[in-house]
C-alpha positions in Angstrom: -26.2 -9.0 -17.7 -26.4 -12.6 -16.9 -24.3 -14.6 -18.2 -26.6 -18.2 -19.2 -24.6 -21.2 -18.3 -23.1 -19.6 -14.5 -26.1 -18.5 -14.1 -27.9 -21.9 -14.7 -25.3 -23.7 -12.4 -26.0 -21.5 -9.9 -29.5 -22.3 -9.7 -29.1 -26.0 -9.8 -27.0 -25.2 -6.3 -29.3 -23.3 -4.8 -27.8 -19.9 -4.8 -29.4 -18.0 -7.4 -30.9 -14.2 -5.2 -30.6 -12.9 -2.6 -29.0 -14.0 0.3 -27.5 -16.6 -1.1 -23.7 -15.7 -1.7 -23.3 -16.8 2.0 -24.4 -21.1 0.9 -22.6 -20.7 -2.4 -19.5 -19.6 0.2 -20.3 -23.0 1.9 -19.9 -25.2 -0.7 -16.8 -23.6 -2.2 -15.3 -24.7 1.2 -16.5 -27.4 1.7 -14.9 -29.0 -1.8 -11.8 -27.2 -0.5 -12.2 -28.9 2.8 -12.9 -32.5 0.9 -10.1 -31.8 -1.4 -7.7 -31.0 1.3 -8.7 -34.3 3.3 -8.1 -36.1 0.2 -4.7 -34.8 -0.2 -3.8 -35.3 3.2 -4.9 -38.6 3.2 -2.9 -39.9 -0.1 0.2 -38.1 1.5 0.2 -40.3 4.6 -1.0 -43.5 3.4 2.5 -42.8 0.2 -0.6 -43.4 -2.0 0.5 -40.4 -3.6 3.5 -40.9 -4.5 3.4 -44.2 -5.9 0.7 -43.1 -7.8 3.0 -40.8 -9.8 5.4 -43.1 -9.9 2.8 -46.0 -11.4 2.1 -43.8 -14.2 5.7 -42.1 -15.0 4.9 -38.6 -14.4 8.4 -38.7 -11.7 9.7 -38.0 -14.7 
């Protein structure tokens, strides 16, 4: 059984069909790596902490 919304999303990414699982894995890995780099950059420049203090999320 295919779920319509999930299938449509995979089609947009070009990840539907045989042999496309590696493409999806590469996309997921790229997104995770980008998030890690962004987080590391924010922490190292102290923007991460200042943003939390600015918006009152340190309480």
